[in-house]
C-alpha positions in Angstrom: -1.7 18.2 32.8 -2.8 18.1 29.1 -0.3 17.0 26.4 1.6 19.8 24.7 0.5 20.9 21.2 2.0 22.2 18.0 -0.3 23.8 15.4 -3.1 23.1 17.9 -2.4 19.3 17.4 -1.1 16.5 19.6 -0.7 12.8 19.3 -1.8 11.1 16.1 -3.1 14.3 14.4 0.3 16.0 15.0 2.2 12.9 13.7 -0.1 13.0 10.6 0.7 16.6 10.0 4.4 15.8 10.1 3.9 13.0 7.7 1.8 15.1 5.3 4.4 17.8 5.0 7.2 15.2 4.7 5.3 13.4 2.0 4.7 16.6 0.1 8.5 17.0 -0.1 8.8 13.7 -1.9 5.8 14.5 -4.1 7.7 17.5 -5.2 10.8 15.4 -5.7 8.9 13.0 -8.0 7.3 15.8 -9.9 10.7 17.5 -10.6 12.1 14.1 -11.6 9.5 13.5 -14.3 8.7 16.9 -15.6 11.6 17.1 -18.1 10.7 13.9 -19.8 7.8 15.3 -21.8 9.3 18.7 -22.7 13.0 18.0 -23.5 12.0 17.1 -27.1 9.1 19.6 -27.4 9.4 21.9 -30.4 8.7 25.1 -28.4 11.4 24.1 -25.9 13.9 23.2 -28.6 13.2 26.5 -30.5 14.2 28.5 -27.4 17.0 26.3 -26.3 18.3 25.5 -29.7 21.3 23.5 -28.5 19.0 20.7 -27.3 17.4 20.1 -30.7 18.3 16.7 -32.1 21.3 16.5 -29.7 21.1 13.6 -27.3 24.2 14.7 -25.4 22.9 18.2 -24.7 19.4 16.8 -23.8 21.1 14.5 -21.4 23.2 17.4 -19.9 20.3 19.8 -19.5 18.3 17.0 -17.8 21.1 15.6 -15.7 22.6 18.9 -14.5 19.7 19.0 -12.0 21.3 16.0 -10.3 24.5 18.0 -9.8 22.5 20.6 -7.9 20.9 17.9 -5.8 24.4 16.6 -5.0 25.5 20.1 -3.9 22.4 20.2 -1.7 23.2 16.9 -0.1 26.8 18.0 0.5 25.5 21.2 2.2 23.4 19.0 4.6 26.5 16.8 5.2 28.4 19.9 6.3 25.6 22.0 8.0 22.7 19.6 8.6 23.5 19.0 12.3 23.8 22.7 12.9 20.6 23.7 11.1 18.3 21.0 12.4 15.6 19.2 10.4 12.9 21.9 10.3 15.1 24.8 9.2 16.7 22.6 6.5 13.3 21.6 5.0 12.1 25.3 5.0 15.4 26.3 3.3 15.1 23.5 0.7 11.6 24.5 -0.3 12.5 28.2 -0.6 15.5 27.5 -2.7 13.5 25.3 -5.1 11.0 28.1 -5.6 13.9 30.5 -6.5 15.3 27.9 -9.0 11.9 27.5 -10.7 11.4 31.2 -11.1 14.9 31.5 -12.8 14.0 28.6 -15.2 10.6 29.9 -16.4 11.7 33.5 -16.9 14.3 32.5 -19.6 13.9 34.5 -22.8 15.4 34.5 -26.2 16.9 37.9 -26.1 19.4 37.0 -23.4 21.3 33.7 -22.8 18.3 31.4 -22.2 20.1 28.1 -22.0 22.6 29.3 -19.4 19.8 30.8 -17.3 17.8 27.6 -17.6 20.8 25.5 -16.5 21.5 27.8 -13.5 17.8 27.5 -12.5 17.9 23.7 -12.8 21.0 23.6 -10.6 19.5 25.9 -7.9 16.2 23.8 -7.9 18.4 20.7 -7.5 20.2 22.2 -4.5 16.8 22.7 -2.8 15.8 19.2 -3.6 19.1 17.7 -2.4 18.6 19.5 0.9 15.1 18.1 1.2 15.8 14.5 0.3 18.8 14.4 2.7 16.7 15.7 5.6 13.1 14.6 5.2 13.6 10.8 5.7 15.7 11.5 8.8 13.0 13.9 10.2 10.3 11.4 9.6 12.2 8.5 11.1 13.0 10.5 14.2 9.4 11.6 14.7 7.8 8.2 14.1 6.8 5.3 16.2 8.5 2.0 15.6 5.2 0.4 14.5 4.7 2.7 11.6 8.1 4.2 10.8 8.6 1.8 7.8 5.1 2.5 6.5 5.4 6.3 6.7 8.8 6.5 5.0 7.6 4.0 2.3 4.7 6.3 1.7 7.1 9.1 1.2 9.1 7.1 -1.2 5.9 5.9 -2.9 4.6 9.4 -3.6 7.7 10.0 -5.7 5.8 7.9 -8.3 2.6 10.0 -7.8 4.7 13.2 -8.3 6.2 11.8 -11.5 2.7 10.7 -12.6 1.4 14.2 -12.2 4.3 15.6 -14.1 3.8 13.2 -17.0 0.1 14.0 -17.4 0.7 17.8 -17.1 3.3 17.5 -19.8 0.9 15.6 -21.9 -1.9 18.1 -21.4 0.4 21.1 -22.0 1.4 19.6 -25.3 -2.1 20.5 -26.6 -1.7 24.1 -25.5 -3.5 26.5 -27.8 -1.9 29.6 -26.2 1.6 30.9 -26.4 3.9 28.0 -27.5 6.3 28.4 -24.6 3.5 27.7 -22.2 3.9 24.1 -23.2 7.1 23.9 -21.1 6.8 26.9 -18.8 3.6 25.8 -17.1 4.7 22.3 -16.2 7.9 23.6 -14.6 6.2 26.5 -12.8 3.5 24.2 -11.4 5.9 22.7 -8.8 5.9 26.0 -6.9 2.6 24.9 -5.4 4.2 21.8 -3.8 7.2 23.8 -2.6 4.9 26.3 -0.8 3.0 23.5 0.9 6.3 22.1 2.1 8.0 25.2 3.3 5.2 27.2 5.0 3.6 24.6 7.4 7.0 23.3 8.5 7.5 26.6 10.4 4.8 25.5 12.9 5.8 21.8 13.2 7.9 20.5 16.0 11.7 19.9 15.6 12.9 16.3 15.7 13.1 15.2 19.4 16.2 13.3 18.8 18.0 16.3 17.3 16.9 18.5 20.2 18.3 16.0 22.7 21.6 15.7 20.9 21.9 19.5 21.2 21.3 19.4 24.9 17.9 21.0 24.7 16.3 18.4 27.0 13.2 20.4 28.0 12.2 21.1 24.3 13.0 17.5 23.4 10.8 16.1 26.1 8.0 18.5 25.1 8.1 17.2 21.5 8.2 13.5 22.6 5.1 14.1 24.7 3.3 16.1 21.9 4.0 13.4 19.2 2.8 10.6 21.5 -0.1 12.6 23.0 1.4 12.1 26.5 1.9 14.3 29.5 5.4 15.9 29.7 6.2 14.3 33.1 4.5 11.0 32.3 6.3 7.7 32.9 6.3 6.7 29.2 7.6 10.2 28.2 10.5 9.9 30.6 11.3 6.4 29.5 11.3 7.3 25.8 13.6 10.3 26.5 16.0 8.1 28.5 16.2 5.5 25.8 17.1 8.2 23.3 19.7 9.8 25.7 21.2 6.3 26.2 21.5 6.0 22.4 23.2 9.4 22.2 25.6 8.4 24.9 26.4 5.2 23.0 27.7 7.3 20.1 30.6 8.7 22.2 30.0 12.3 21.0 27.1 13.5 23.1 29.1 16.4 24.6 29.7 17.9 21.2 27.5 20.3 19.3 27.9 18.5 16.1 29.1 15.1 14.8 32.5 15.2 13.1 32.5 13.5 9.6 35.2 11.1 10.7 32.6 9.5 13.1 31.0 8.0 10.0 34.2 6.1 9.3 34.5 4.3 12.6 33.8 0.7 13.7 33.6 -0.8 17.2 30.3 -1.6 18.8 28.5 1.2 17.0 29.7 0.1 13.5 29.2 3.6 12.0 31.1 2.9 8.8 29.4 -0.4 8.0 26.0 1.2 8.6 26.8 4.2 6.5 28.0 2.0 3.6 24.7 0.0 3.8 22.8 3.2 3.2 25.2 4.5 0.5 25.2 1.2 -1.4 21.4 1.0 -1.4 21.1 4.4 -3.1 23.9 3.5 -5.5 22.2 0.3 -6.5 18.8 2.1 -6.9 20.4 4.4 -9.5 22.6 2.1 -11.5 19.8 -0.5 -11.7 18.3 1.6 -14.5 15.4 3.3 -12.9 16.0 6.8 -14.2 16.9 5.5 -17.6 13.2 4.5 -17.7 11.6 7.3 -15.8 13.4 10.3 -17.4 13.5 8.9 -20.9 10.5 6.7 -21.2 9.0 8.7 -24.1 12.4 8.9 -25.8 12.9 5.1 -25.3 9.6 4.5 -27.1 10.4 6.8 -29.9 14.0 5.6 -30.4 13.9 2.0 -29.4 10.3 1.0 -30.1 9.6 3.5 -33.0 6.4 5.2 -31.7 5.3 8.7 -32.6 6.0 11.5 -30.2 2.3 11.9 -29.1 1.9 8.1 -28.7 5.2 8.0 -26.7 3.9 10.7 -24.3 0.6 8.9 -23.9 2.3 5.6 -23.2 4.6 7.4 -20.8 1.6 8.6 -18.9 0.1 5.1 -18.8 3.4 3.7 -17.6 3.4 6.3 -14.7 0.0 5.1 -13.7 1.4 1.6 -13.4 4.4 3.1 -11.5 2.1 4.9 -9.0 -0.2 1.8 -8.5 2.7 -0.5 -7.7 4.4 2.1 -5.5 1.6 1.6 -3.1 2.3 -2.1 -2.7 5.2 -1.5 -0.3 2.8 0.4 2.0 1.0 -2.8 2.8 3.8 -5.3 3.0 6.9 -3.4 4.2 6.5 -4.4 7.9 5.4 -8.0 6.9 7.8 -8.9 4.2 10.6 -6.8 5.6 13.4 -4.9 3.8 15.6 -7.8 2.7 12.9 -9.7 0.9 11.7 -6.6 -0.9 15.2 -5.7 -1.9 15.7 -9.2 -3.3 12.4 -9.6 -5.0 12.7 -6.2 -6.6 16.1 -6.9 -7.9 15.0 -10.2 -9.5 12.0 -8.4 -11.1 14.1 -5.5 -12.5 16.8 -7.9 -13.8 14.3 -10.2 -15.6 12.5 -7.1 -17.1 15.7 -5.8 -18.6 16.4 -9.3 -20.0 13.0 -9.2 -21.7 13.6 -5.7 -23.1 17.0 -6.3 -24.7 16.0 -9.8 -26.0 12.9 -8.4 -27.7 14.9 -5.5 -29.3 17.5 -7.8 -30.8 15.4 -8.9 -33.8 14.6 -5.3 -34.7 11.0 -6.0 -35.8 7.9 -4.1 -34.7 6.2 -7.2 -33.3 9.2 -8.1 -31.1 9.5 -4.4 -30.0 6.1 -4.8 -28.4 7.6 -7.3 -26.0 10.2 -4.7 -25.1 7.4 -2.3 -24.2 6.0 -5.0 -21.8 9.5 -5.3 -20.2 9.6 -1.5 -19.6 6.2 -1.8 -17.9 7.2 -4.7 -15.7 10.4 -3.0 -14.8 8.7 0.1 -13.5 6.2 -2.1 -11.6 9.0 -4.0 -9.9 10.9 -0.8 -9.2 7.9 1.1 -7.8 7.0 -1.7 -5.4 10.5 -2.2 -4.0 13.5 -0.2 -5.0 11.6 3.2 -5.2 11.0 3.6 -1.4 13.5 1.3 0.2 16.7 3.2 -0.3 15.1 6.2 1.4 13.9 4.2 4.3 17.0 2.0 4.9 19.7 4.7 5.5 17.3 6.7 7.7 16.8 3.8 10.1 20.0 1.8 9.8 22.3 4.6 10.9 22.6 5.5 14.6 21.4 8.8 16.0 24.7 10.8 16.1 25.8 9.9 12.5 22.2 9.7 11.0 22.2 13.2 9.5 25.7 12.9 8.0 25.4 9.3 6.9 22.0 9.9 5.3 23.4 12.9 3.5 26.3 10.7 2.2 23.8 8.1 1.0 21.9 10.9 -0.8 25.1 12.2 -2.3 25.6 8.6 -3.7 22.0 8.8 -5.1 22.5 12.1 -6.9 26.0 11.4 -8.2 25.0 8.1 -9.9 21.6 9.6 -10.9 23.6 12.2 -12.8 25.8 9.5 -14.4 22.8 7.4 -15.6 20.7 10.3 -16.8 23.7 11.7 -18.7 24.8 8.5 -20.4 21.4 6.9 -21.2 20.6 8.8 -24.4 24.2 8.3 -25.6 24.1 4.5 -24.8 20.8 4.2 -26.7 22.3 6.0 -29.7 25.4 3.8 -29.8 24.6 0.3 -28.5 20.8 0.3 -28.7 19.6 -3.0 -27.1 23.0 -3.4 -25.3 21.9 -0.6 -23.0 19.3 -2.9 -21.4 21.7 -5.8 -21.3 24.1 -3.6 -19.3 21.3 -2.8 -16.7 20.3 -6.5 -16.5 23.9 -7.5 -15.6 24.1 -4.8 -13.0 20.9 -6.0 -11.3 22.2 -9.6 -11.2 25.3 -8.3 -9.3 23.2 -6.8 -6.6 21.7 -10.1 -5.4 24.7 -11.5 -3.4 25.5 -8.1 -1.9 21.9 -7.8 -0.5 21.7 -11.4 0.7 25.0 -11.5 2.5 25.3 -8.0 4.0 21.9 -6.4 4.5 20.4 -7.0 8.0 16.6 -7.0 8.4 15.2 -4.0 10.4 11.4 -4.5 10.2 9.5 -3.7 13.3 12.7 -2.7 15.1 13.0 0.6 17.1 16.0 2.7 16.1 17.6 1.8 19.4 17.1 -1.9 18.8 19.0 -1.5 15.5 21.9 -0.2 17.5 21.8 -3.4 19.6 21.8 -5.6 16.5 25.1 -4.1 15.4 26.6 -4.3 18.9 25.5 -7.9 19.1 27.1 -8.7 15.7 30.3 -7.0 16.8 30.3 -8.9 20.1 29.7 -12.2 18.3 32.7 -11.5 16.1 34.8 -11.0 19.3 33.7 -14.4 20.6 31.2 -12.9 23.0 33.8 -10.7 24.7 31.8 -7.6 23.9 29.1 -8.7 26.4 29.0 -7.5 29.9 28.8 -10.6 31.9 29.6 -12.8 28.8 27.3 -15.4 27.3 24.9 -15.4 24.4 21.5 -13.8 24.1 18.6 -16.1 23.4 16.2 -14.9 20.6 13.2 -16.9 21.7 13.7 -19.4 18.8 17.4 -19.5 18.0 20.6 -19.3 20.0 23.7 -17.8 18.6 25.7 -21.0 19.3 23.3 -22.9 17.0 24.6 -20.9 14.1 28.3 -21.7 14.4 29.6 -23.5 11.4 26.7 -22.7 9.1 28.9 -20.4 7.0 28.5 -17.2 5.1 25.5 -18.6 3.1 23.3 -17.4 5.9 24.7 -13.9 5.7 27.4 -12.2 7.7 27.2 -12.0 11.5 25.2 -8.7 11.5 22.6 -10.3 9.3 22.5 -13.3 11.6 22.3 -11.0 14.7 19.2 -9.4 13.3 17.7 -12.9 12.8 18.5 -14.0 16.3 17.7 -11.0 18.4 14.1 -11.2 19.6 11.9 -8.1 19.5 12.4 -6.0 22.7 10.2 -3.8 24.8 11.4 -0.4 25.8 12.5 -1.7 29.2 14.4 -4.6 27.6 16.1 -2.1 25.2 17.6 -0.4 28.2 18.8 -3.7 29.6 20.4 -4.8 26.4 22.1 -1.5 25.8 23.9 -2.0 29.1 24.5 -5.7 28.4 26.4 -4.8 25.2 28.2 -1.9 26.7 26.4 0.7 24.7 25.8 2.6 27.9 27.3 2.2 31.3 25.2 1.2 34.3 23.6 4.1 36.0 23.0 5.8 32.6 26.6 7.2 32.5 28.3 7.5 29.2 31.0 4.9 28.4 34.1 7.0 27.8 35.9 3.9 26.4 33.3 3.5 23.6 33.9 7.0 22.5 37.6 6.4 22.5 37.2 3.2 20.5 35.1 5.0 17.8 37.4 8.0 17.5 40.3 5.7 17.0 38.4 3.9 14.2 38.4 0.5 15.8 37.1 -2.0 13.3 35.4 -5.4 13.4 
């Protein structure tokens, strides 16, 4: 029997199609993130939206209100994502973005243009919030273990390419010889192309196999597993992959329900839903308050206000900075499964912090020569961010959370992203007006605070299947119970290190979940099933453990 097909594709070509559409969603995200930077101070834009002229607070509000829309979109997925599924949510998100863009570009002077533009920004944001809450989960659930990190890092990396495209379209439109309003209408309207590429092909792509299996649609889920792997439906490997996923669903304790209740994200026990949700939420929080959007959204303004360049030169340097951003965004593609998540988080934080130190220290003298050093700091910041913190907070929540809470936990982490994105975008022009170089000192201090959090509490997940990550947290929980969580007791050997060799080494090696990730050797599919039973994630004979569900509902904590 031949492998099943979607869009006439199976195996690697089908997986590539899924990744292409998913990547387009983040290209659109990056474009929309960067497009306002070059037009918010444009004379034609300010002439129509007069409240934005020479008003840093209103400029910040018009730019940042988009993030409120994104927050609403993420909240929508939090409430309805499990019901909609991944495909329908993505198609909905793309369609809503198109509607929002149309509302923005049709604003005219004889009506209430600013109100219309703000409504359009919010609606576009809702669509983007839906997409960014859904696409990483969809990609993670359709990917193989060996390339999951790479594919989601590519998604995160193309945010930089989208921003790069937006910057240069803004720069090109600034030389427009036609109607003056085309300077801002065309860059905003251009994103419709990306939204169409996202929304239309998704109709013919397969649904996430893990989502289908959680909904009890086993035949469809098995068909998608076989199609994505290029296998026969009744083949041995297909059956094994389906059983591993079903065991993971059983471990959640909610597999008889049609949706995961939000309270499941706040439970502990062997599944550690709350801890894992907070890891994802904190990564998105740190990405935003580390200063990235202060640089991305306002790079031209930073050059005009802090480094005293002309508007045209600031736009040009902004475009060059985005080229640097895009180039360094590709770095993670080649090292994510070698260096791992923890090291990239740590290296990126050090790079960002030192860059901000360079910026504020060079702005203190207030001379033109010293300000050039600040420009270097902005370039090194965006290079460090692009290579590390740009993709990682989109990858980490999608893989660290277990199958039954993945959609809701990922939506919560995205809510964190957009909430603090709004805060930073809103306050940055105000901070620059009032405390000048102190703005960059503020971001340098915040980056320094991230280091101990990452080192002590972020487990490594490189080259792990999603089901292996479940075992890591079950092992950490069992270690905290003195091994009582093990069926049969004892300690698992990792091939190089035994758990009992770690006793007494203290928190400086990270908490017990970080150590569990270090100790647990890489497992084959057959070994995953064995370890799931060993840690009581599933009962022997593939029966669901009722006691685990009871523990989680009661909110048992480590």
